C-alpha positions in Angstrom: -20.3 23.1 -2.6 -19.4 25.6 0.1 -17.9 23.9 3.1 -19.2 25.2 6.5 -17.1 25.0 9.6 -19.1 23.2 12.4 -21.4 21.6 9.8 -22.1 17.9 9.7 -21.6 15.9 6.6 -22.4 12.3 5.8 -20.1 10.0 3.8 -21.8 8.5 0.7 -20.3 5.0 1.1 -20.6 4.4 4.9 -23.4 6.8 6.0 -21.2 7.8 8.9 -21.2 11.4 10.0 -18.4 13.9 10.4 -18.2 17.5 11.6 -15.9 20.0 9.9 -13.5 21.4 12.4 -11.5 23.7 10.2 -10.3 24.5 6.7 -6.5 24.7 6.5 -3.6 24.8 4.0 -0.6 22.5 3.6 2.5 24.5 4.6 4.5 23.2 1.7 2.1 23.2 -1.2 -0.6 25.5 0.0 -3.1 22.9 -0.9 -6.5 23.4 0.8 -7.3 20.8 3.4 -10.4 19.9 5.4 -9.9 18.9 9.1 -12.9 16.9 10.3 -14.0 14.9 13.3 -15.7 11.5 13.3 -19.1 11.6 15.1 -18.9 8.0 16.0 -16.6 5.7 18.0 -13.5 5.1 15.8 -10.6 3.2 17.3 -8.2 4.5 14.6 -8.7 8.3 15.0 -11.4 10.8 15.7 -9.7 13.6 13.7 -9.1 13.3 10.0 -7.5 15.5 7.2 -8.4 15.3 3.5 -7.7 17.6 0.6 -10.6 19.9 -0.1 -10.6 18.6 -3.7 -11.0 15.0 -2.5 -13.6 15.9 0.2 -15.7 17.6 -2.5 -15.1 14.9 -5.1 -17.2 12.0 -6.0 -17.4 8.4 -4.8 -19.3 5.3 -5.7 -22.2 4.7 -3.3 -23.2 1.2 -2.2 -25.7 1.0 -5.0 -22.9 1.5 -7.6 -23.8 5.1 -8.6 -21.5 8.1 -8.4 -22.4 10.8 -5.9 -20.6 13.6 -4.0 -18.3 11.9 -1.4 -19.9 13.9 1.4 -23.3 15.5 1.7 -24.4 18.2 4.1 -26.9 17.0 6.7 -27.1 20.0 9.0 
């Protein structure tokens, strides 16, 4: 899946939506990272960082099946 800056993705487990702010690299390892923003009120943080590999990985949905962790909605 090609990640698009500014695009909105939905998390398979929660159904909550996030907007990709940027793609970045870890300064020590050069691992690719996704910087994304919660599009809902979140008291912990509005901005999040996750490895690109993890963002594009799979997760178990509420019905117990495996799906892409995030799906493009816009």
